[in-house]
N, C-alpha and C positions, 0 to 999 in steps of 0.2 A: 672445370671437369668442359663446362660449356665457358664455350670463347668467342663474343662476339664483337667482332671488331670493323666501325667503320660502316657498318647494313647499310645500303640505300635503297629504294623501290621505288621507281618512276612508273607511270601509267601514261606516256603523251607527255603533255605538258606539269600534268602534275604529279607531285612527291610526298607519296604517301609515309615513309617512310625516309627521314633526312638523315643518313651520317650518326649512328647510334652503336654506342658500344657500352660492352657491357662481362663483365665475367661472375660464373653461379659455380660454387663447390658443392661438391658433394652431398648431398643427407641435407642441405637446404631448403626451407620452402620457402618461394619468392614470391610476393604478387606483381602482378603487373598489371599499373593502373592507368585508368584514363578516360575520360569522356569517350562516348562512342563516333567513333572514324576517327578517333585518336593515333590509329596504327596498329592497335596492340595485334589482332588478327593478324594484319599481314605480318608482321615479326614472326611468328608464331608457324603461319604454312612456311616461310621461308629458315627457321629453325627444323624443321620436320619436311622437308626438301621436296613440297608441293609445290611450291612459290623459288620462281631464283632469283638472286637480288641483281639491281639494276648496279652493285657497285658490291665490295666491302665480301668480307671472311668468314664462316663458321666451322669451327671446330668445338667437332664432338668428341671427349674421352683419344684425343690425340686423331683422329678423322675426320679430316673434312669435305664437305659437304658434296662441293663439285666433281670432288673424286673417289667417296665411298661412301655416296648417298645410300645405298641398300642397307649395309652395316651398319651405318648409322641411324633406321628406321628399324629397324629391330630392335633398336634399345630403346624404342620411345613408344608406350602408348601416350596416345591422342585420343582429347576428347572438340572436335570441331564447333561450331559456336552453334550451328543447327544441324545435331548430331542425325546423319542420313540412315534411314533403316528402311527397313523394304518392313512393307504392311503386314502384307502374306503371310510373313515367318510365325510364329512362336520366338518366346524369350530365347529356348530352349534350342533350335531351327537358328535364329539368328546367331548364337556364342557360338555352333558346332563348326558354322559357315565361319567366321572369322575367325575358329581357332585355326581352321585350315589355311586362311590368309596369313596366317600368324607362322606357320610354319610350324605351328604342334604336334610330332605325334599324335597317331588315332591313339593310340592306349596312356598318353599322359593327358586326355581333353576330359573324359570325364570327372577327372580330381581337380584341374583345375577351373572347368567350370563352375563343377561345383563349391568352389571355393570365394565366385567369382559372384554368385550367386547371395551366399550367404554374406559376404563383405559389402555390397550393395542391397541387401537385404531386399530380394526379390520373388524367393521363395513360394511364396503365394501365390505370383504373377508369370511361374516360370512357362506354361504349357496355354497361354493363350495367346491369343495371334497380336502382336505389337498394333496392329491398326486398330485393336480395342481399348489398350492403355492410356493412359492422362498420358499429357505432356510433362510431368512429373518421371511417371514411372518409365516413359521414350526415352527419358534422358538418363534417368537410375545404368538401365540398359547401357546407354552409351557409354558410362562408364566400366561396367562388367566389362564393357568389349578391350575399355582401354586398359585397366591388368589384367587381364588375364593371360597374359602371356611372361608375368610377372617382370616388370620392364625395366630398368636402370635407372630411365629419368618418365616422369608421368610429364605432360603437357595438356590442362584443362581450360579452354575457353569456354568462358562464363557458364563451369559447373551444377549451380544452383540458381540456376536458372530455369522456372517452371514448377520447384519443389515448393511443400508448403513448410510450412516453421519449424515441424517435426525434422522432419525431410534434410533441411535444411542444415542441422545440430548434427544427424547422423553423416552429412558427406566430412562435414567439418572432423568428426569422429575417423571416417575414414581416413582422410589427409595424413590427419595428424601419426596414424597407422602406416601410411606407404610411405613417409618420412624414411622410415627405419632402417629401409635398404633403397629407396631408392628417393631420387632428386626430382622434387615437383616445382611446377612453372604453374601459378594458377592467374588465369588472365578475367578481369572484371573491373565492371566500372562503380559496384558496389562497397563502398568505405568499410563499410563492417566488416564483409568477409575478408578482407586483409588483416583487418585489424585484430581477427577471430584468433584467425588460423599462421598468417606466416612470420616465418621472421624478418624479413627482408619486402620491403617495396618498392616496385620500380615506377615513375609515374613517366607518362609519355604525349606530351603535348603539343598538338600539330604535327606528329609524324618525328619528335626529337625528343631527345633525354630531357626530360626537367628534375629530376631528382633520383637516387641511388643511395637508403640509405637504410640501416639496422628501424625497424618499427619501433621497438625500444627507445633507442638514440632520439627518436620526432618527440616524443614526451619531454624530454626538457627544453623547458624555458630558460631562457636570460630575462625575461621581464617580475620583477619584483611590484609588488604592491601593496606600497604602507598604509595606515587611517590612521591619523594621530592629532592631539588636540591643537598640536604647536605651532604658533604663526609662520605660517608657509612659507616667506623668506624664510626664517629663522630655518626651519625646517629642509627647504631647499638646498641651504649654506650648508650644513651637517653636512648633509649625501653625498654634494659634490666634495666633501673633503675626500672621499672614500677612494684611493686609488682605483679599487676593484667595478665602483662605476664611471659609468661612460654618458648618464646623461639624468636627470632631475627634472621632472614638472610635476609641479599642481595641477588637481582636475580644474577647469575652470569652473564648473559648478561645484563641484561638493570639493572647498575648497580643504576637509583636513583625508584631501583622497591623493596621494601621489605614486606616479607611476616611475619605476629606476629602473636601467636598461645597465645589465651587466654588463663587463665585459665576458665575450667567449672562453674566454683560461682563467677564467674566476671562479673560485668555487664557491656556489649559490650558499652552499646550507653554512658554512662557516660567515661569508659575510652575512645573510642575515642573522646569524647567532649577535653578531656583530654590531651589528646595526639596533636590536633589542637594547642590547646594554646598555649603549649612548644612550637611546631617549630613556631608556629610568635613570643614568646617574644624567640626565637633566630635568629629571623630573616631569615629564612629559606623560600625555595616557596614553598608552599602544593599544589604540583598538582591535584592530588583525595585521596581522602578515603574512601575506602567501602570493605563493609562481603563478603564474598566469597555466591557468587550466589552456593543457593541449591534446591535440589526438590530431590522427591523419584527419579528420574532416578538418581542420583546422590549417594543416599543411597544405590540406588538397587548395581550398578555396584563398588560402595569400598566393598560391602558383598560378593560379586562375586570374585572380586577378590584377599578377606583373604584364599579362600579355608578350609573354618572351618566357627563353629557357631562363630557370635557374645554375 
């Protein structure tokens, strides 16, 4: 549904986005992750037609951004990083105004505004001026305008910015609900948000693509830890005899602890079971056997430490 090819954006000599390419299928929830200043917001601005690429192509639902900008924008609901609102308006006035900008027919506006208010839990603040609302409620108002016209694509730049824990949970539920009818792209630097709501993560580092992977797949590790009372040299020799194990090392301080690296094509569970059986056969004590615990935070740290594109 969304195809990004060799996307680049330069500001003079500074390259904010450098040759980024990816595709997003309909119904996916994709997290665009990176440090502040990594280029996430710039990519979103180009995808929504608010900023022209220096190079590259953006195709959305078969339409090209440089030729069909207005048609593409009608398909998109967009929450900018700092949501622009008019402080003198009430929430309802702002949503009425947004509905007009989206081209929603006057007869259809009341029902759609009511639905957006309910989805973002804004009913209690609907008649209040935006200037009197907390940052969290202004953020929810921005989300309400983004979903007002029931877009095919929802692009949210830091959607939980300023929200309290209860509001963050409500936002997660809303994103999951919206994904039933729309493709959702969420930009954030908060790892927990991506892990909580996204199917897939794209990590941007220094303007370039560093990783594109399914969130569930990131948690699979090829590193196995074993603790046994075996002689370290004998244990390492046994471990290295397995074709599925590419390296085996004993901890320098904890002599009973071993770290094994498995071949990427190896079945980790089968290898672990075979190791346990061999240790039992040799009458060694097996104290612990477990895979490395990995999450998005682990992966993000690894990419940050590499200092280059993964």
